[in-house]
RODO-2510 file (C-alpha; in nm, 4 decimals, decimal comma):
residues 287
     n   res          X          Y          Z
     1     m    14,2061    -0,3841    -2,5998
     2     r    13,9039    -0,4322    -2,5638
     3     t    13,7179    -0,5827    -2,2224
     4     a    13,4848    -0,8173    -2,3379
     5     t    13,1063    -0,7470    -2,1817
     6     k    12,9568    -1,0094    -1,9736
     7     p    12,5762    -1,0426    -2,1750
     8     r    12,3020    -0,9305    -1,8970
     9     t    12,0380    -1,1628    -1,8085
    10     l    11,6502    -1,0650    -1,8763
    11     t    11,4467    -1,1338    -1,5847
    12     s    11,0361    -1,0778    -1,6601
    13     p    10,8947    -0,8732    -1,3985
    14     p    10,7554    -0,9519    -1,0330
    15     e    10,3904    -1,0654    -1,1146
    16     r    10,0936    -0,8445    -0,9857
    17     s     9,7837    -0,9841    -0,7814
    18     r     9,4545    -1,0192    -0,9766
    19     i     9,2869    -0,8608    -0,6723
    20     g     9,5186    -0,5380    -0,7154
    21     d     9,3810    -0,5095    -1,0944
    22     i     8,9905    -0,4451    -0,9505
    23     r     8,9433    -0,1526    -0,8999
    24     m     8,7623    -0,0393    -0,5544
    25     r     8,4695     0,0869    -0,6850
    26     v     8,3576    -0,2466    -0,8284
    27     v     8,4375    -0,3713    -0,4315
    28     y     8,2028    -0,1225    -0,2933
    29     r     7,9256    -0,1617    -0,5040
    30     g     7,9027    -0,5016    -0,4195
    31     l     7,9382    -0,4847    -0,0598
    32     a     7,6561    -0,2159    -0,1501
    33     v     7,4281    -0,4811    -0,3021
    34     a     7,4543    -0,7432    -0,0284
    35     a     7,3901    -0,5190     0,2268
    36     a     7,0582    -0,4299     0,0587
    37     v     6,9394    -0,7786     0,0338
    38     a     7,0023    -0,8580     0,3683
    39     a     6,7878    -0,5824     0,4619
    40     a     6,4998    -0,6923     0,2600
    41     a     6,5292    -1,0728     0,4129
    42     v     6,5077    -0,9468     0,7320
    43     a     6,2042    -0,6518     0,6676
    44     v     5,9764    -1,0256     0,5190
    45     v     6,0505    -1,1891     0,8043
    46     v     5,9352    -0,9045     1,0331
    47     v     5,5789    -0,7931     0,8455
    48     l     5,4720    -1,1930     0,7381
    49     p     5,1932    -1,2784     0,9971
    50     s     5,1858    -1,5522     1,2472
    51     e     4,8505    -1,6542     1,1191
    52     p     4,8475    -1,9714     0,8856
    53     d     4,6217    -1,8341     0,6094
    54     g     4,7570    -1,4538     0,6238
    55     v     4,4661    -1,2622     0,7542
    56     v     4,5382    -1,0822     1,1449
    57     a     4,2766    -1,1546     1,3728
    58     g     4,0251    -0,8714     1,4608
    59     p     3,7401    -0,9090     1,7759
    60     v     3,4307    -1,0146     1,6885
    61     t     3,1135    -0,8755     1,7536
    62     a     2,8476    -1,1206     1,8738
    63     p     2,4745    -1,0494     1,6936
    64     p     2,2119    -0,9556     1,8821
    65     a     1,9815    -1,2155     2,1366
    66     a     1,7062    -1,2725     1,9163
    67     q     1,3437    -1,1425     2,0548
    68     p     1,0905    -1,4330     2,1994
    69     s     0,7992    -1,5233     1,9533
    70     s     0,6176    -1,7808     1,8893
    71     g     0,4683    -1,6593     1,5283
    72     p     0,6316    -1,6736     1,1560
    73     s     0,7666    -1,3510     1,2490
    74     a     1,0147    -1,4660     1,5054
    75     s     1,1869    -1,7844     1,2498
    76     a     1,2015    -1,5194     0,9823
    77     s     1,4188    -1,3062     1,2643
    78     a     1,6117    -1,5520     1,3270
    79     s     1,6942    -1,6617     0,9532
    80     a     1,8310    -1,2865     0,9015
    81     s     2,0161    -1,2952     1,2140
    82     s     2,2259    -1,5496     1,1330
    83     s     2,2706    -1,4780     0,8052
    84     a     2,3924    -1,1331     0,9055
    85     s     2,7667    -1,0139     0,8660
    86     p     2,9180    -1,0294     1,2159
    87     s     3,0418    -0,7038     1,2709
    88     e     2,6769    -0,5324     1,1393
    89     t     2,3857    -0,4848     1,4358
    90     v     2,0545    -0,6115     1,3468
    91     t     1,7769    -0,4023     1,5043
    92     p     1,4432    -0,5881     1,5602
    93     a     1,1171    -0,4138     1,3724
    94     a     0,8768    -0,2924     1,5962
    95     p     0,5276    -0,4359     1,5659
    96     a     0,3052    -0,2556     1,3713
    97     a     0,0449    -0,0140     1,5647
    98     q    -0,2817    -0,1359     1,5710
    99     v    -0,5119     0,1060     1,3357
   100     t    -0,9014     0,1693     1,4227
   101     p    -1,1006     0,2695     1,1479
   102     t    -1,2496     0,5790     1,1056
   103     p    -1,5074     0,7565     0,9652
   104     g    -1,5207     0,8955     0,6038
   105     t    -1,1424     0,7694     0,5754
   106     s    -0,9861     0,4760     0,3627
   107     l    -1,0385     0,1161     0,5103
   108     a    -0,7404     0,0862     0,7906
   109     p    -0,5220    -0,1735     0,7243
   110     g    -0,6590    -0,5213     0,8456
   111     y    -0,9692    -0,4121     0,8651
   112     t    -1,2494    -0,5868     0,6341
   113     a    -1,4915    -0,3524     0,4777
   114     m    -1,7596    -0,4625     0,7039
   115     e    -1,5484    -0,4580     0,9888
   116     a    -1,4806    -0,0837     0,9243
   117     l    -1,9046    -0,0518     0,8558
   118     y    -1,9444    -0,2031     1,2068
   119     a    -1,6438     0,0471     1,3777
   120     d    -1,8766     0,3834     1,1676
   121     p    -2,0944     0,5154     1,4590
   122     r    -2,3123     0,7162     1,1696
   123     v    -2,4173     0,4015     1,0494
   124     p    -2,6046     0,1925     1,3228
   125     e    -2,6433    -0,2417     1,3625
   126     l    -2,9170    -0,3181     1,1252
   127     t    -3,1769    -0,5734     1,3193
   128     a    -3,4296    -0,7689     1,3112
   129     k    -3,6548    -0,4859     1,4675
   130     v    -3,6117    -0,3189     1,1126
   131     k    -3,9256    -0,4026     0,9138
   132     r    -3,9982    -0,4195     0,5857
   133     m    -4,2252    -0,1788     0,3747
   134     r    -4,5176    -0,1427     0,1401
   135     l    -4,4377    -0,1541    -0,2063
   136     p    -4,6714     0,0353    -0,4758
   137     a    -4,6719    -0,0982    -0,8421
   138     p    -4,3443    -0,0418    -1,0400
   139     s    -4,3917     0,2532    -1,2727
   140     r    -4,4498     0,2127    -1,6348
   141     r    -4,1815     0,4815    -1,7551
   142     v    -3,8643     0,3965    -1,7226
   143     t    -3,5018     0,5678    -1,7622
   144     k    -3,2362     0,2253    -1,9467
   145     d    -2,9201     0,2552    -1,7789
   146     r    -2,6886     0,0359    -2,0073
   147     r    -2,3832     0,0983    -1,8126
   148     s    -2,5400    -0,0416    -1,4743
   149     g    -2,7767    -0,3391    -1,6281
   150     l    -3,0767    -0,1804    -1,4568
   151     a    -3,4275    -0,0390    -1,5669
   152     v    -3,5303     0,2599    -1,3662
   153     p    -3,8539     0,4500    -1,3034
   154     k    -3,8682     0,7819    -1,4780
   155     l    -4,0307     0,9746    -1,1915
   156     p    -4,2859     1,3113    -1,2477
   157     k    -4,2742     1,6516    -1,2467
   158     p    -4,1193     1,8535    -1,0741
   159     w    -3,8560     1,5777    -1,1129
   160     k    -3,6544     1,6035    -1,4207
   161     t    -3,3624     1,4737    -1,5600
   162     y    -3,0054     1,6160    -1,5280
   163     g    -2,6491     1,5958    -1,6427
   164     p    -2,5438     1,2430    -1,5076
   165     a    -2,1630     1,2936    -1,4274
   166     p    -2,0170     1,1455    -1,1636
   167     f    -2,3110     0,8702    -1,2337
   168     t    -2,4778     0,7457    -1,4863
   169     t    -2,8002     0,8453    -1,4850
   170     r    -3,0012     1,1504    -1,2844
   171     q    -3,3103     1,3046    -1,1828
   172     v    -3,3265     1,5974    -0,9388
   173     l    -3,5708     1,7915    -0,7610
   174     p    -3,5423     2,2321    -0,8002
   175     r    -3,3453     2,3710    -0,6209
   176     l    -3,5094     2,5623    -0,3385
   177     r    -3,3731     2,9312    -0,2600
   178     g    -3,1766     2,9439     0,0048
   179     g    -3,1158     2,5784     0,0008
   180     t    -2,8286     2,3790    -0,0840
   181     v    -3,0202     2,0699    -0,0686
   182     r    -3,2332     1,9448    -0,3009
   183     g    -3,3649     1,5939    -0,4261
   184     m    -3,1449     1,3217    -0,6223
   185     f    -3,2018     1,0367    -0,7989
   186     v    -2,9099     0,8550    -0,9637
   187     t    -2,7691     0,5369    -1,0494
   188     c    -2,4475     0,3733    -1,1386
   189     p    -2,2819     0,1110    -1,0670
   190     l    -2,1766    -0,0153    -0,7367
   191     p    -1,9530     0,2131    -0,6186
   192     i    -1,7859     0,0325    -0,3111
   193     m    -1,6648    -0,3377    -0,3222
   194     e    -1,9368    -0,6096    -0,3315
   195     q    -1,9778    -0,8142    -0,1086
   196     k    -2,0979    -1,2204    -0,0816
   197     s    -2,4484    -1,0782     0,0515
   198     p    -2,6340    -0,8279    -0,1408
   199     r    -2,7610    -0,7313     0,1888
   200     d    -2,4373    -0,6322     0,3078
   201     s    -2,3329    -0,4702    -0,0421
   202     a    -2,6657    -0,2584     0,0696
   203     l    -2,5782    -0,1650     0,3741
   204     l    -2,2087    -0,0497     0,2447
   205     a    -2,3311     0,1234    -0,0194
   206     a    -2,5901     0,3166     0,2445
   207     r    -2,2655     0,4233     0,3778
   208     w    -2,1144     0,5574     0,1084
   209     t    -2,4153     0,7760     0,0917
   210     l    -2,3088     0,9931     0,3480
   211     n    -2,0864     1,1196     0,1448
   212     h    -2,3472     1,3140    -0,0835
   213     h    -2,5485     1,4435     0,2368
   214     p    -2,4574     1,7427     0,4974
   215     k    -2,1757     1,7086     0,6877
   216     g    -2,2552     1,5359     1,0670
   217     a    -2,5147     1,3050     0,8642
   218     r    -2,5750     0,9796     1,0487
   219     i    -2,8435     0,7062     0,9709
   220     t    -3,1420     0,5588     1,0878
   221     w    -3,2434     0,2640     0,9529
   222     l    -3,6160     0,2528     0,8061
   223     a    -3,6539    -0,0549     0,6815
   224     s    -3,4685    -0,3389     0,4788
   225     q    -3,6012    -0,6093     0,2682
   226     p    -3,5102    -0,7976    -0,0452
   227     v    -3,6165    -0,7541    -0,4086
   228     r    -3,5434    -0,9305    -0,7286
   229     h    -3,1948    -1,0031    -0,7941
   230     g    -3,0548    -0,7742    -0,4858
   231     w    -3,1564    -0,5742    -0,1390
   232     m    -3,3405    -0,2841    -0,0700
   233     l    -3,2600    -0,0308     0,2309
   234     v    -3,4776     0,2964     0,3304
   235     y    -3,3334     0,5676     0,5897
   236     r    -3,3476     0,8567     0,7591
   237     v    -3,0215     1,0844     0,7426
   238     t    -3,0226     1,3444     1,0082
   239     y    -2,7325     1,6431     0,9915
   240     g    -2,7943     1,8875     1,2739
   241     k    -3,1566     2,0123     1,2897
   242     r    -3,2806     1,8769     0,9351
   243     s    -3,2598     1,5455     0,7900
   244     s    -3,4010     1,3397     0,4658
   245     r    -3,5142     1,0884     0,2961
   246     a    -3,3369     0,8081     0,1178
   247     a    -3,2670     0,4803     0,0086
   248     v    -3,0470     0,2509    -0,1998
   249     v    -3,1345    -0,0794    -0,3731
   250     v    -2,8273    -0,2631    -0,5103
   251     v    -2,9598    -0,5077    -0,7542
   252     d    -2,7276    -0,7342    -0,9903
   253     g    -2,7868    -0,6299    -1,3684
   254     g    -2,5490    -0,9175    -1,5012
   255     m    -2,2953    -0,6784    -1,5353
   256     s    -1,9255    -0,7241    -1,4098
   257     k    -2,0778    -0,4946    -1,0824
   258     p    -2,4176    -0,4676    -0,9196
   259     g    -2,5762    -0,2006    -0,9969
   260     l    -2,7170     0,0934    -0,7196
   261     a    -3,0022     0,3431    -0,7516
   262     f    -2,9836     0,5387    -0,4685
   263     v    -3,2529     0,8656    -0,4451
   264     t    -3,2733     1,1279    -0,0915
   265     v    -3,5330     1,3839    -0,0700
   266     p    -3,4512     1,6400     0,1823
   267     d    -3,6946     1,7253     0,4531
   268     a    -3,8039     2,1066     0,2713
   269     q    -3,8896     1,8770    -0,0394
   270     r    -4,1386     1,6526     0,1848
   271     k    -4,3500     1,6629    -0,0741
   272     q    -4,1682     1,3911    -0,2990
   273     w    -4,0660     1,1316     0,0184
   274     s    -4,3608     0,9219    -0,1431
   275     d    -4,1206     0,9162    -0,4293
   276     i    -3,9190     0,6798    -0,2462
   277     a    -4,0935     0,4208    -0,2125
   278     r    -4,1495     0,4420    -0,6117
   279     v    -3,8002     0,4082    -0,6498
   280     a    -3,7930     0,1362    -0,4270
   281     s    -3,9968    -0,0785    -0,6152
   282     g    -3,9517     0,0075    -0,9907
   283     v    -3,5726    -0,1134    -1,0194
   284     r    -3,5590    -0,3865    -1,2127
   285     v    -3,2993    -0,5670    -1,4357
   286     l    -3,2594    -0,4070    -1,8019
   287     g    -3,4117    -0,6956    -2,0126
***
């Protein structure tokens, strides 16, 4: 006889927690990310400066005090100091030393040509005591200098025409045996700065002619007078125990610069000293 079997009641398994289904490594990863975010926030708080414009203030160096001055340079210095960067130190420029012109050198800064002339001990002052000289009649034989706009005497023998360079025309006396200086008569455009007065131009020209005499040459004035369209100076040039007679004639020949006629004759050729007056009287405008 079979015994009836009581049917079993099926029960569902107990529910698991959803947290248990999440793997532990996911939890750990989330915790690590949270920690990194917190650390970054702390760093930002520490690094950011307290100044509102984001620049940390530093020490500022005061500009140097301006040197007292009453001239225009003081205003320029003050302006330069105010525009300089606060961290820079500006040193005021030292005043330029005054330079005195010396003989045989170029014109010193700050001096005019005439001031340099007056400071040259080789050239004495041209005073009213220097008289005029009597001039002979001009020569009919002339040499034409078209570059200077002048016609000048063609001197008789023993003078002879010679290569002009570096001048425009040149006549010379024969060279003496054992001598280094001989008579010379040249023309050229005025080689120095033209002055307002023909007399001043002639003075500067006479000083320039010392370059064509022996070293240590000095001038003594013999005659000074106006000529047609210019000025004439006659003088003695002394160098050691020897000397020369010389003359310059500056004449406006209608060119861009006046023309210069310059003659010098050493004492060893004193027989030709009379030709100096012939040169002085014979220079005229080429026409």
